N, C-alpha and C positions, 0 to 999 in steps of 0.2 A: 729284644724286638718278639713279637709274636710272630706263628704262623703266616698267619694274616696279612701282618706289614710287610714282612719279608715278600712274599706271594705277587703281592699287589708292590712293590719296587722291580720286583724281577720282572709282571706283566707289562713297566712301563718303561722300560731300561728297554727290553726286548722291541716295544713299537715300535720307541726308537731308532732301535741298530735299525729295523727294516726298513725304516719310512727313509733311513740314509741311504740302502743297498736299492733303494726307491727311488731318490734321485739322482745316486750317481748313476745310476745303464740307463734313466732315463738321459742323464746327460748324455752319458758317451757313446746313446742311438743318435742323440740330435745330434752333436759334433759327426755321425761317421757319417750319418743323411748327407750333415754338407760336404762333409766332405765331395760326400759322393757327388751332392750338384754342382760343388762347383768342377771337379773332372769333369761332369756332364758336357757342363759351359762352356766353348769356346774361348778364350778371346775375342771379342771387336773387333773387327777389323778395319781396319783406316781403308779412306776409300780414295788410292792416289787421284782421282779425277776429277776431285771436287772442281777445282779450282782450273782444272784444264780447257785452253784453250784452240782445243786440237779442233779439227773443222770438221774432222769424222764425228767427235767426240758430241760437239757441239749439234749435232743433224741428227746423229742417230739418238741422242739421248731427248730431240723431243719424235721422232717416226720407231726408235725399237729403244726404248730407257732398259729396257731388262736386262744386254748385252752390257749396254755402257755399267749398268751396277756390277752386275758378276766379274765384270773386264777390272772396272774402278779395285775393286780388293783381293784383286788377283797378284798372287807375290811374282809376275810380268810385269804388269804395272808397275808394280811397285816398285820392281829396281826397270823402271823408266824407260822399257818397251812399248813403242807405242804403233801403232795401228798398222801402217803403212810396210813399221821392219818387218813383217808376218805377211803383211795383202798385198803390200807394191811391188812389183815387177815392171820390166819394160817393156816398152809397147808388140819388142814381136815374141812378148813367152810364151809357149804352150799353154791352153787353158783360160789366156788373159781376157777380162773385157773390159770396156772404155763405164767407167764412174766418175757421175760427177766431173768431169773433167778429167780425172785416173784415169792409170790404169791399171789394173790389181788383179787377183783369183780373190773370187770371193767367198772361197774352201782351199788356202794355203794347203800344200803335196810336203808332202816328206821333207824334197828338198831345200822346202824352206825350211822347216822345221830344223833341220839338219846343219845351217847357218849354224847353229845355239848346241845344239841337243847331237852333233856328231855318233859320237860315242855309240846314243841307244838308237841310232838310226841304222849305222852298219852291224845291231845287233840286230836289229829287227828285223832286218835287209836277210838272215840267215836263219830266217828263224821257220816257224812251220804257220804262224800266222803272217808270213809274207805269202808269198809267190803260189806257193804250196794250199791254204786256203785258196784263194779265186778260181785256182787249176781244178782243186776236188768239182767244179761244179761247173763252168764255163768250160775247163781244156785247156788247151797249150796252144791249140789250132791255129789262133790270133791272137798271138805275141810275138811284140818285133824281137828281130833282134837277140838286141840288146835285153831285153829282160829277156827270150828265154833263152839265154849267157848268163843271165843270173837267177835265175830257173834252176838250170841244171848241175849250177855248186851250188847249191844252198844242197844240207845235207838230207835231207828227204827229197829232193826235187827231182831225182830217177826213182825215187819208189813209188807207185805206182799201184793201191790196197786194193781199186776196184775201178771200174769205169759206169758203177749203176748210177752212183748218183748223179753222176754224168750226162746219164742217159734217160733220168724221173727230169732231167734239167729241162733237156726239147722236150718230151713228155708235157710235162707242163705249161709248157711256154712263157711267153718273157713280161705276158700282165699277169699271171702267177711270182712270176719268178723276185721279180721287183719287190714283192713284198715280204719271201720267202730266203730262200736259198742265199741272193744276194748281198741280202742285207747284213747277215752278219759272214759269208767269204768274201764281203768287199771291202774289208780290211783288211785282204791283201794284193789288192783290185792295181794293177797297169797303169803308170799315168803317163798323162801327153807328151812330161818336162821327162822322162827313162825314171823315175823316180817310184814306189810301191808305197801303196794302201794306206790308208784314210787315218790318222791317227789321235783325229775325234773318236772312233766309236768305244777308245778305252778312256780318251786326257777330254770328258768331255768341257765341249768352249759353253763361256765364255770364262769361267771360275780356276780350271787347266789345276782344281785344287788334287790335292796329295792324297785327301782320307778316300773323296769321293773315286779314287784309280785305284785309295787301295782295299776297298774293302768288298766283300764278298757281292753285293746286290752289283758292281756291276761287270761282273761274267756271265753270272747271272745274263745277262741281256742273248749270250748265246749260246753258254756251255747249261742247256735248259733243253727237258721233254726224256725220247725214248730209247736215242740213240745217245747221246752224251749228257745223261742227268751229272753234272757234278755240282750243279747249285742243291738239287733234292738228295745230294747221296750227300753232301758237306751238311748238311740241316739236320740232319741224323748221325754223324757222326761226332766223336768225345770232343774234336776240335769246332766244330760246330756247334754244339751244344752251350761249347766258355766262350763262341761268338756272340749266340742271341740272348744268353739270358748278362753278357756279362761286358760284352763291347762298348755300349755307351761309352764306358767310364776310359775309352786303354787310347793311346796318347797317338791319336791315327796324322798328326802331324808333323811326326820329330821330323830333322832333317834326315834327306840322303846320306842314308850311310855310317847312320847310328843306335839304328833298333836296335831292344834288345829284352831279353822276354818281359821287359822294366813299363813296357809301355807296349806290346803287342804279347802276353801274356799264352798264346794261345793262336795252331795255322790255323791262316787264311790261307788262300787264294793263287794274294802276290805271295806273303814269306814265303812260300815253299816257292816255287815256279818266276819269280822276278824278283822281289828284298833283294840288299843286303840284313844275311840275318843268320848269328854266329856267327861262323864260317867260312862262309859261303861269301863271294862279292855282287851287286847286284848284277842285272843280266833283262836286259829287252826278248834274249832268243829262249820262249819258254818251252824248249826242248829240249833244253842248257841242262837239265837235272833230271833228264828224264834215261830209264834204262831199256826199256822196250816202247813198244812200236806197238800200240795199246792198241789203237783206234783202227786194226787191220784186221782182216777174218782169222788171219793165222797167228796172230803174236808174235816178235822174232827181237833180236836184243836189237837195239840199233848204235851204228857206227860212235866205237871209244865209248861204248856204253860204262868199264869202269871208273872211269870217269868221272863220266853222270850221276853213276850211282858214290861215286865220292863227293861230289856240288850239294846234290840234297841230301845225304848221311849230314854234311856239317851244319845241315841244316833242326835235320830232326834231333841233332846231340844239344843245341841249347837248352832240350829239355830232357831228353830220355838218355840212358846210362844205353854204355854198349850191347851189354846185351837184352835189351831189351829191343833196340836195332837191327842184330843181328836175327833175332830169332824171330824178327816180323814178316822183315825179306826173308829169309828163304820161307817160311809158310807163305809166303804174294806168288813167291815165284813157282811153286809146286802149284798152287789152285791156276795161277795164269797156264802153266802147262796140262792143265787138267782140261780149262776150255780149248782148249786150239784140239785137245781131241775131238770133244764131244761138231767141230764143228770141220775139221780132218773127219770123222764119221759123214757130216752131213757132203759133203762133197766126196765120198766113197760112193752114197746113192742118187745124185743128181746123176753125175760123169757119164755112166752108162748111159742112163738115156740122150745128151746128149750122143753120146759116140753110136748111136743107132741113126737116130735121124728125131726121135723122142719129141725132143724141144724143138724148138722154131729160133730163126735167131731174133726174131724181134723181141726187141727185152720186153717185161709187164703185161707179156697178152698172155700165161696161164695164171693158175692163183697157185702151180707148185716155182714159178720165180717171184711170188711175193715171201711165202715161204722160207728158199732155199734165201734170202736175203736177208729177213728179219731176223733170219737163225744168229746170224754173225752181226751184224749192221745194226741191231739193236738191242738182241741179248745180252749177247756176246762179251760185248762189248759192253753194257752193263753191267754184265758177273765181272768183268775185271776191272772197274773203274768202284765196281763195288768194294773190290779183294780193297784196293790201290789206297781207298781212301776209305775204310771198314764203315761203307754201310750193311752191317747186316739184310739189311731188309731189298735191298737192288741184287744185292749176292745171292737172296733164294727166291724171294717171288717176281721181282720182274728181272730176273736171269737167269740161275741153272733152269728154275720149272719152267718158267718158256723156251731154252731151252730145250727137251728131252718132251715136251706138249709139241713146237716142231719139228723134231728129230722124228715122234712117232706120227705126225702126217706125212713128212715128207716119206715114207719105210709106204704109207698106204696110197698117199701120192704114187708113186713107182709103180707098186704092186698095180696097180687102175693103169696107168699108159701102157708098162708091158703085158694086159692077160689084156688092151684095146686091139693095142701089133697083132698079139696069136687070133686073136677071131676075125 
């Protein structure tokens, strides 16, 4: 065979091999995309109310069909839970209304939810989301004796990090507060039947979807902004990047108690703080896995923090090795103490002004009041949250830098006030 013939044979074989690899590659790509599309698309839900003759369903299918469609495809409807199982109450029940001849609650209270979800309600009652959230803005002065006893029984019920938020609520007034503080803090609203909270703040009616409750966007409704920017921090963290780029393929509807890294491969708000995951069981006490009071001006360890730490690390160990976890916790503890030192420095600047009467007793009526408050309530908290949630921009530019800036302002304001007194 001539050299030219050999060359032509080689060229034909090369082209054939190349085409084969391209076809195989395209096939694998198409299969991968098809698999991702399959994972991304949840299975169609059956409408459990499609043939319902319940008078509530029949009326609301005309008057407010959206909620009927939502509830019809919920797990609760599939389990045979009817409208009046949640809404129906005796005639003398607190907050009850008469609607179409029936006595009911327009918005079921946690006491009603607790009929089926007793453990979850009990855990919630012991949590930061319960009465401590409400008292943080509204104060404890109007609590009933039973609610006050429940509040004081909460681990954080006797911990008052600051009255400043309550003072802001009073200054701004009810017209603003109903669209501001109350919107989030009423997750711990005291109810007339003696229960506490608004379950629907996290479990939106009427689908009561596991996916919705587990996704970080749900927590974003409240955990956002300069004083607690957990949502923003999460988005720039390695965990958040994993969620934002791959979360559409995750198994959000896995049965409670079965979650593994095969379902949720990276941390979310729920997997860290609520869900049963790794070695830790599920809880509705959102402080159950936290070692520090990070929201406080000067962070201190929580009671039983060693147990809490073990609970959180039981989640971490599902993805990270022990050396990584121990090293991270040690460094984050040190950073928390460093922020404490800056806040203590601000206290040392302001305390002498208070002692000699250079600050008024009225809240937020002098510029120094705002700088002093924002140093810990905005930037100190943000820096600490950024440390623990791995958001470097929030540790630095929305945290440490702003603290140092406010410290400089406080020194100058204090010097001016002392100078005015001397004159």
